[in-house]
C-alpha positions as CSV (number, residue, x, y, z in Angstrom):
1,M,-7.8,-12.0,-15.2
2,L,-4.8,-12.3,-17.4
3,A,-6.8,-11.0,-20.3
4,E,-7.9,-7.9,-18.4
5,S,-4.2,-7.2,-17.4
6,H,-3.2,-7.5,-21.0
7,F,-6.0,-5.4,-22.1
8,Y,-4.8,-2.5,-19.8
9,F,-1.2,-3.2,-20.8
10,H,-2.0,-2.9,-24.5
11,K,-4.1,0.2,-24.1
12,A,-1.2,1.9,-22.4
13,A,1.3,0.5,-24.9
14,D,-0.9,2.1,-27.7
15,V,-0.6,5.4,-26.0
16,L,3.2,5.1,-25.9
17,G,3.4,3.6,-29.5
18,L,5.3,0.6,-28.1
19,P,6.6,-1.8,-30.8
20,D,5.2,-5.3,-30.9
21,K,8.6,-6.9,-30.2
22,V,9.0,-4.9,-27.0
23,R,5.4,-5.8,-26.0
24,T,6.3,-9.4,-26.3
25,I,9.4,-9.0,-24.2
26,L,7.6,-7.2,-21.5
27,L,4.6,-9.6,-21.4
28,T,6.5,-13.0,-21.5
29,P,7.2,-14.5,-18.1
30,H,10.8,-15.0,-17.2
31,R,10.1,-18.4,-15.7
32,S,7.1,-20.6,-14.7
33,V,7.6,-23.4,-12.3
34,K,5.2,-26.2,-11.3
35,V,6.0,-28.8,-8.7
36,G,4.2,-31.8,-7.3
37,I,3.7,-31.9,-3.5
38,A,2.9,-35.2,-1.7
39,I,2.5,-35.7,2.0
40,E,1.1,-38.2,4.4
41,G,-1.7,-36.5,6.2
42,E,-2.3,-36.5,10.0
43,D,-5.1,-39.0,9.3
44,G,-2.6,-41.3,7.5
45,E,-4.0,-40.8,4.1
46,L,-1.8,-39.7,1.2
47,Q,-2.4,-36.1,0.0
48,S,-1.3,-34.7,-3.3
49,Y,-1.1,-31.1,-4.4
50,E,0.5,-28.9,-7.1
51,G,2.6,-25.9,-6.4
52,Y,3.2,-22.9,-8.7
53,R,5.6,-20.0,-9.0
54,V,5.4,-17.7,-12.0
55,Q,8.3,-15.2,-12.2
56,H,7.2,-12.5,-14.6
57,N,9.9,-9.9,-14.9
58,H,13.3,-9.1,-13.0
59,A,14.4,-6.1,-15.0
60,R,14.1,-3.7,-12.0
61,G,15.2,-6.0,-9.2
62,P,14.4,-9.3,-7.4
63,M,10.9,-10.6,-8.2
64,K,8.2,-10.0,-5.6
65,G,4.7,-11.4,-5.0
66,G,2.5,-13.4,-2.7
67,L,1.8,-17.0,-2.2
68,R,-1.9,-18.0,-2.0
69,Y,-3.2,-21.3,-0.8
70,H,-6.5,-22.0,-2.6
71,P,-8.2,-25.0,-4.3
72,A,-8.6,-22.9,-7.5
73,M,-4.9,-21.8,-7.7
74,D,-3.4,-22.6,-11.1
75,E,-0.6,-21.5,-13.4
76,D,-2.8,-19.1,-15.4
77,H,-3.9,-17.3,-12.2
78,A,-0.3,-17.1,-10.9
79,A,0.7,-15.7,-14.3
80,A,-1.9,-13.0,-14.3
81,L,-1.1,-11.9,-10.8
82,A,2.7,-12.0,-11.5
83,N,2.1,-9.7,-14.4
84,L,0.3,-7.2,-12.3
85,M,3.0,-7.3,-9.6
86,T,5.6,-6.2,-12.2
87,W,3.6,-3.0,-13.0
88,K,2.5,-2.4,-9.3
89,T,6.2,-2.4,-8.1
90,A,7.2,-0.1,-11.0
91,V,4.3,2.3,-10.3
92,V,5.4,2.9,-6.7
93,D,9.0,2.8,-7.8
94,V,10.4,0.0,-5.5
95,P,13.3,-2.1,-6.9
96,F,11.4,-5.3,-7.5
97,G,9.9,-7.2,-10.4
98,G,6.7,-9.2,-10.3
99,A,6.1,-12.8,-9.3
100,K,3.2,-14.9,-7.8
101,G,2.5,-18.4,-6.9
102,G,0.8,-20.8,-4.5
103,I,-0.6,-24.3,-3.9
104,N,-4.0,-25.7,-4.9
105,C,-4.9,-26.7,-1.4
106,D,-7.7,-25.6,1.0
107,P,-6.2,-24.6,4.4
108,H,-9.7,-24.7,6.0
109,T,-9.8,-28.4,5.6
110,L,-6.2,-29.1,6.7
111,S,-4.6,-29.5,10.1
112,E,-1.9,-27.1,11.1
113,R,0.5,-30.0,10.9
114,D,-0.5,-30.9,7.4
115,L,-0.3,-27.2,6.3
116,F,3.3,-27.1,7.7
117,Q,4.2,-30.3,5.8
118,I,2.9,-28.9,2.6
119,T,4.7,-25.6,3.0
120,V,8.0,-27.3,3.8
121,R,7.7,-29.5,0.7
122,F,6.9,-26.5,-1.4
123,V,10.1,-24.8,-0.2
124,E,12.2,-27.8,-0.6
125,Q,11.3,-28.0,-4.3
126,M,11.4,-24.3,-5.0
127,K,14.6,-23.4,-3.1
128,E,16.7,-23.1,-6.2
129,V,14.4,-20.4,-7.9
130,I,13.6,-18.3,-4.9
131,G,15.9,-16.2,-2.7
132,P,16.5,-12.8,-1.1
133,M,18.1,-11.5,-4.3
134,T,16.0,-13.6,-6.8
135,D,12.3,-13.9,-5.8
136,I,10.8,-12.9,-2.4
137,P,7.4,-14.5,-1.6
138,A,4.9,-12.8,0.8
139,P,1.4,-13.6,2.4
140,D,-1.6,-13.7,0.1
141,V,-5.0,-15.4,0.2
142,N,-5.1,-18.1,3.0
143,T,-1.4,-17.5,4.0
144,N,-0.1,-15.3,6.8
145,A,2.8,-14.5,9.0
146,T,3.0,-17.9,10.5
147,V,3.4,-19.5,7.0
148,M,6.1,-17.0,6.1
149,G,7.9,-17.9,9.3
150,W,7.8,-21.6,8.2
151,I,9.2,-20.6,4.8
152,M,12.0,-18.6,6.3
153,N,13.0,-21.4,8.6
154,E,13.0,-24.1,5.9
155,Y,14.9,-22.0,3.4
156,S,17.5,-21.0,6.0
157,K,18.3,-24.7,6.4
158,Y,19.7,-24.8,2.9
159,A,21.0,-21.2,2.5
160,G,21.9,-20.2,6.0
161,F,20.2,-17.4,8.0
162,S,17.9,-15.7,5.4
163,P,15.3,-13.4,6.9
164,G,15.0,-11.7,3.6
165,I,13.7,-14.7,1.7
166,V,10.1,-13.7,2.6
167,T,8.2,-10.6,3.9
168,G,5.2,-10.4,6.0
169,K,6.9,-12.4,8.8
170,P,6.1,-12.3,12.5
171,L,7.9,-9.5,14.3
172,D,9.8,-12.0,16.4
173,L,11.2,-13.5,13.1
174,F,12.4,-10.1,11.7
175,G,9.1,-8.9,10.3
176,S,8.4,-5.2,10.1
177,E,6.5,-2.7,12.2
178,G,3.6,-1.4,10.3
179,R,3.4,-4.1,7.7
180,E,-0.1,-5.4,8.6
181,A,-1.8,-2.2,8.1
182,A,0.3,-1.0,5.2
183,T,-2.2,-1.8,2.3
184,G,-5.0,0.0,4.1
185,R,-2.7,2.9,4.9
186,G,-1.8,3.1,1.2
187,V,-5.5,3.3,0.3
188,M,-5.8,6.2,2.8
189,D,-2.7,8.0,1.3
190,V,-3.9,8.0,-2.2
191,L,-7.4,9.1,-1.2
192,A,-5.8,12.0,0.6
193,E,-4.2,13.0,-2.7
194,A,-7.3,12.5,-4.7
195,L,-9.3,14.8,-2.3
196,A,-6.6,17.4,-2.2
197,E,-6.6,17.8,-5.9
198,Q,-10.4,18.4,-5.8
199,G,-9.9,20.9,-2.9
200,K,-11.5,18.6,-0.4
201,N,-10.6,17.3,3.1
202,F,-11.5,14.0,4.7
203,G,-14.1,15.8,6.8
204,D,-15.9,16.7,3.6
205,V,-16.7,13.2,2.4
206,T,-18.7,10.1,3.2
207,V,-17.2,6.6,2.5
208,A,-18.6,3.2,1.7
209,V,-16.3,0.1,2.1
210,Q,-16.8,-3.3,0.4
211,G,-14.8,-5.9,2.4
212,F,-13.6,-5.8,6.0
213,G,-10.7,-8.0,6.0
214,N,-7.1,-6.7,6.5
215,V,-7.3,-4.1,3.7
216,G,-10.9,-2.8,4.2
217,S,-10.7,-2.7,8.0
218,N,-7.5,-0.8,8.2
219,A,-8.4,1.5,5.4
220,A,-11.7,2.3,7.1
221,R,-10.0,2.9,10.4
222,L,-7.4,5.2,9.1
223,I,-9.7,7.1,6.9
224,A,-12.2,7.6,9.8
225,E,-9.3,8.8,12.0
226,R,-8.6,11.5,9.4
227,G,-12.2,12.7,9.8
228,A,-14.3,11.1,7.1
229,K,-17.6,9.3,7.9
230,I,-17.6,5.6,7.1
231,V,-21.4,5.4,6.4
232,A,-21.6,1.8,5.1
233,V,-19.5,-1.4,5.4
234,A,-20.3,-4.8,3.7
235,D,-18.5,-8.2,3.8
236,H,-19.4,-11.8,3.1
237,T,-21.8,-12.0,6.1
238,G,-23.9,-8.9,5.3
239,G,-23.9,-5.0,5.5
240,V,-24.2,-2.4,8.2
241,C,-24.7,1.3,7.9
242,A,-25.0,4.5,9.9
243,Q,-25.8,7.9,8.3
244,T,-23.8,9.7,11.0
245,G,-20.9,7.4,10.5
246,L,-20.0,4.0,11.9
247,D,-17.9,3.5,15.0
248,I,-15.0,1.7,13.2
249,P,-13.0,0.6,16.2
250,A,-16.1,-1.0,17.7
251,L,-16.9,-2.7,14.3
252,V,-13.3,-4.0,14.1
253,A,-13.7,-5.5,17.6
254,W,-17.2,-7.0,16.6
255,V,-15.7,-8.6,13.5
256,A,-12.8,-10.1,15.4
257,E,-15.3,-11.7,17.9
258,N,-18.1,-12.7,15.5
259,G,-16.3,-13.3,12.1
260,G,-18.2,-10.6,10.2
261,V,-20.1,-7.4,10.2
262,K,-23.5,-9.0,10.4
263,G,-25.3,-8.3,13.6
264,F,-23.3,-5.2,14.6
265,P,-25.6,-3.5,17.0
266,A,-24.5,0.1,16.4
267,G,-25.8,0.2,12.8
268,E,-28.6,-0.7,10.5
269,A,-28.4,-3.9,8.5
270,F,-28.6,-4.0,4.7
271,D,-28.1,-6.5,1.9
272,S,-24.3,-6.5,1.1
273,S,-24.9,-6.5,-2.7
274,E,-26.1,-2.9,-2.3
275,I,-22.7,-1.6,-1.2
276,I,-21.4,-0.9,-4.7
277,T,-24.2,1.6,-5.4
278,W,-24.3,3.1,-1.9
279,D,-25.0,6.9,-1.7
280,A,-21.5,7.9,-0.6
281,D,-18.9,10.3,-2.0
282,V,-16.1,7.7,-2.0
283,L,-16.4,3.9,-2.6
284,V,-13.5,1.6,-1.5
285,P,-14.0,-2.0,-3.1
286,A,-11.6,-4.1,-1.0
287,A,-13.0,-7.6,-1.4
288,L,-13.8,-9.4,-4.7
289,E,-12.6,-9.3,-8.2
290,D,-15.1,-7.9,-10.8
291,A,-17.3,-6.5,-8.0
292,I,-18.0,-3.5,-10.3
293,H,-19.2,-4.6,-13.8
294,K,-21.2,-3.5,-16.7
295,D,-24.5,-4.3,-15.1
296,N,-24.0,-2.1,-11.9
297,A,-21.4,0.5,-13.1
298,A,-24.0,3.0,-14.3
299,D,-25.7,3.0,-10.8
300,V,-22.5,3.8,-8.9
301,K,-23.1,7.0,-7.0
302,A,-19.6,7.6,-5.6
303,R,-17.4,10.1,-7.5
304,I,-14.2,8.6,-6.3
305,I,-13.4,4.9,-6.3
306,V,-10.2,3.7,-4.6
307,E,-9.5,0.1,-5.5
308,G,-8.2,-1.7,-2.4
309,A,-8.8,-5.1,-4.0
310,N,-7.1,-6.6,-7.1
311,G,-9.2,-6.2,-10.2
312,P,-12.5,-5.1,-8.6
313,T,-13.6,-3.2,-11.7
314,T,-14.0,-4.8,-15.2
315,P,-12.8,-3.0,-18.3
316,E,-16.4,-2.4,-19.5
317,A,-17.2,-0.9,-16.0
318,S,-14.1,1.2,-16.0
319,Q,-15.1,2.7,-19.3
320,I,-18.6,3.5,-18.1
321,L,-17.3,5.2,-14.9
322,N,-14.6,7.2,-16.7
323,D,-17.2,8.4,-19.2
324,G,-19.4,9.4,-16.3
325,G,-16.5,11.5,-14.8
326,V,-15.8,9.1,-11.8
327,L,-12.2,9.2,-10.6
328,I,-10.9,5.7,-10.3
329,V,-7.7,5.3,-8.4
330,P,-6.6,1.9,-9.9
331,D,-5.5,-1.2,-7.9
332,I,-1.9,-1.2,-9.1
333,L,-1.5,2.2,-7.4
334,A,-4.2,2.2,-4.6
335,N,-3.3,-1.2,-3.0
336,A,0.5,-1.0,-3.5
337,G,1.1,0.0,0.1
338,G,1.5,-3.7,1.0
339,V,4.4,-4.4,-1.5
340,T,5.9,-1.0,-0.5
341,A,6.0,-2.0,3.2
342,S,7.3,-5.4,2.1
343,Y,10.2,-3.5,0.4
344,F,10.9,-1.8,3.7
345,E,10.9,-5.1,5.5
346,W,13.2,-6.6,3.0
347,A,15.5,-3.6,3.2
348,Q,15.7,-4.0,7.0
349,N,16.5,-7.6,6.7
350,I,19.3,-7.0,4.2
351,Q,20.7,-4.2,6.4
352,Q,20.0,-6.1,9.6
353,F,18.7,-2.9,11.1
354,R,15.1,-2.4,12.4
355,W,13.0,0.6,11.7
356,D,10.3,1.7,14.2
357,E,6.7,2.0,13.1
358,E,6.8,5.8,12.9
359,R,9.5,5.6,10.3
360,V,7.8,2.8,8.3
361,N,4.6,4.9,8.2
362,Q,6.3,8.1,7.2
363,E,8.3,6.3,4.4
364,L,5.1,4.7,3.2
365,D,3.1,7.9,3.2
366,K,5.8,9.6,1.1
367,K,6.1,6.7,-1.3
368,M,2.3,6.4,-2.0
369,S,1.8,10.1,-2.2
370,R,4.7,10.5,-4.7
371,A,3.4,7.6,-6.8
372,Y,-0.1,9.2,-7.0
373,R,1.3,12.5,-8.1
374,S,3.5,10.7,-10.7
375,V,0.6,8.9,-12.1
376,R,-1.5,12.1,-12.2
377,E,1.3,13.8,-14.1
378,V,1.3,11.1,-16.8
379,A,-2.6,11.3,-16.9
380,N,-2.5,15.0,-17.6
381,E,0.4,14.7,-20.0
382,H,-1.6,12.3,-22.3
383,G,-5.2,13.3,-21.4
384,I,-5.9,9.7,-20.1
385,D,-7.5,8.1,-17.1
386,M,-5.5,7.2,-14.0
387,R,-5.5,3.4,-14.7
388,T,-4.1,3.8,-18.2
389,A,-1.6,6.4,-16.9
390,A,-0.4,3.9,-14.1
391,F,0.3,1.3,-16.8
392,V,2.0,3.9,-19.0
393,L,4.3,5.0,-16.1
394,A,5.0,1.3,-15.2
395,I,5.8,0.3,-18.9
396,R,8.1,3.3,-19.2
397,R,10.1,2.3,-16.1
398,V,10.2,-1.5,-16.8
399,G,10.8,-1.0,-20.6
400,K,13.8,1.2,-20.0
401,A,15.3,-1.2,-17.5
402,A,14.7,-4.3,-19.6
403,L,16.3,-2.9,-22.7
404,A,19.2,-1.4,-20.7
405,R,20.1,-4.9,-19.7
406,I,20.6,-6.3,-23.3
407,H,22.3,-5.3,-26.5
408,V,19.6,-4.2,-28.9
409,K,19.2,-1.5,-31.6
410,T,15.6,-1.0,-30.8
411,K,14.8,2.5,-29.5
412,L,11.9,3.1,-27.1
413,P,9.4,5.8,-28.1
414,F,9.8,7.5,-24.8
């Protein structure tokens, strides 16, 4: 994943004519921290894990990025995701840099008590390098509002009342209205812009969605509310389709009760692997990395792809789709609604003033729409695809901020 991120970075840097020294400055992480975590489990056995936090860039503000709890979590993965967060926050123009981290544990095999103990130990050892004005974690894979509440509580023991230390917290612990649906709402917002520039409305298109977790389900719900037909949905349990459009609220309720879309009675079942090549106008991959690759890209029928997941399209597949005239709204733009709403939560915590959901949604809609139009302007300016344009825009913003902080004679070519 780090190689793919660097591939897109260098492609955009070539467009800008960026000097090698500046590329090195922008790609080198600010700090990488690894800690050992040992607890006595509820069963009395000693457990040992490793925790990571890679802080990539702080030129534009405090670093921001999720914490994931997963057995495969390691420093390389954290570095790749931290790198992407730097560009993502710059694309939507929120005053953050990029960071990412996590612990190589499997929450599905742990008691809540053990998970709490692991989280507390992680914060205890990371407290000097995170903070509301330094590095602000957020939920990611296998972490949630509950875990963020534990982090806020533990960090506040050392630093005093600090709700701004994390985002994605429970509402009762100074979280934000609208945060849960924000990534899916951002997907809807950029799709609205993509359709508008093609002279279309939501009512004119059919949509297929891969993944029905937080991002996929909220994106599907909001897109359907705007009038589009969600004709197919697939997740890890299977697929379900309906030519006249699925009843998304009913499907959300079914998944909440049954753990997946499989067996949904108001639709026809299909093999989930078929979702990428479904006959729909729009495809929203909101599940797995590398879901669209060189072996299936040529069979994609959708003319617009909105990347709800991180890295769902490989570089080879992106080239095939671009050559075929498919519009790809890239992940660092399309799924940036989450970090944008996190910025709103952080701002509320710093101000000690709560926004209502209507304001959060209005501000999010404005931010995402403005970001899409900014990326489109860069794409038109250079005659490049939207993904390369998003990286060009991000590099411009981060590069100017980074060099403005230090005394150098190097002049940027933009």
